C-alpha positions in Angstrom: 92.0 105.5 86.5 88.5 105.8 84.8 86.0 103.7 86.3 84.3 102.3 83.3 80.6 100.7 83.4 78.5 99.0 81.2 76.7 101.8 79.4 73.6 101.8 76.6 75.4 104.9 74.9 76.3 103.9 71.3 80.1 104.5 70.9 82.0 105.3 67.5 85.5 104.1 68.3 88.3 106.6 67.9 92.1 105.8 67.3 92.9 105.6 71.0 89.9 102.9 71.7 90.9 99.4 72.2 88.2 96.9 70.7 87.4 93.6 72.5 86.8 90.8 69.9 88.9 89.3 67.8 89.7 89.3 63.8 91.7 91.6 61.4 89.3 94.7 62.2 89.9 94.3 65.4 93.9 93.1 65.4 94.4 96.1 63.1 92.5 98.9 64.7 95.1 101.9 65.7 94.1 101.4 69.6 94.4 98.0 69.4 97.9 98.0 67.9 99.0 101.0 70.9 97.3 98.4 73.6 99.5 95.6 72.3 103.0 97.8 72.3 102.1 99.3 76.1 101.4 95.9 77.0 104.7 94.3 75.3 106.8 97.2 77.4 105.8 95.5 80.5 106.0 92.1 79.9 109.6 91.4 81.0 108.4 92.9 84.7 105.4 90.2 84.4 107.8 87.6 83.5 109.7 88.0 86.9 106.9 87.8 88.7 105.9 84.7 90.7 102.8 85.3 92.7 99.4 86.0 91.7 99.4 89.6 93.7 102.9 90.6 91.8 100.9 89.9 88.8 97.9 92.0 89.3 100.3 94.5 89.9 101.5 94.7 86.6 98.2 94.6 84.9 97.1 97.4 87.3 100.6 99.3 86.0 99.7 98.3 82.5 96.1 99.9 82.7 97.6 102.9 84.5 99.6 103.1 81.3 97.3 102.3 78.5 94.6 105.4 80.6 97.8 107.9 80.8 98.5 107.4 77.0 95.6 109.8 75.8 95.9 112.7 73.6 96.5 115.3 75.8 95.4 118.1 73.0 92.4 116.5 72.4 91.7 115.3 76.0 90.7 111.7 74.8 91.3 108.7 76.9 91.6 105.1 75.6 88.4 103.2 76.2 87.8 99.5 76.1 84.8 99.1 73.8 82.7 95.9 73.2 80.5 95.4 70.1 76.7 94.6 71.1 76.1 91.6 68.2 72.3 92.4 67.7 73.1 96.0 67.0 76.2 96.0 65.6 77.3 98.8 67.8 80.1 99.6 70.6 79.6 100.2 73.9 81.9 100.9 77.0 83.0 98.0 78.6 83.3 97.0 82.2 86.6 97.6 83.8 87.1 94.3 84.7 86.9 93.5 80.6 90.0 95.7 80.5 92.2 94.4 83.1 91.5 90.6 81.7 92.3 91.8 78.0 95.9 92.8 79.5 96.1 90.1 81.5 95.3 87.7 78.6 97.8 89.4 76.1 100.6 89.1 78.9 99.6 85.5 78.8 99.7 85.0 74.9 103.1 87.2 74.8 104.6 84.2 77.1 103.1 81.5 74.9 104.4 83.2 71.6 107.8 83.6 73.1 107.8 79.9 74.5 106.5 78.7 70.9 109.7 80.7 69.3 112.3 79.5 71.9 
């Protein structure tokens, strides 16, 4: 798993990148669609957990699945990107941001399933 740290590097998101934020442009980004599909595949395992340690393990498994889902032909790895609100440019987020996004998405799936039931 790559270790990501805040960097000043300005990046142009590619189709594997996961954008942090809200709105249609973030939601419709190809990397975010792939992200939600990967998270959804792990939801049943997450739903069967009872301890925080087990939930953290599922989150780590999702992170590993995301990073291993890169394009082997182009040697690209998905990155979690945040947008600088002042300069309107993307930068690589800390690894914790990715874990938090995965955990949040797993909880959101649970909420949506409860609402639909």
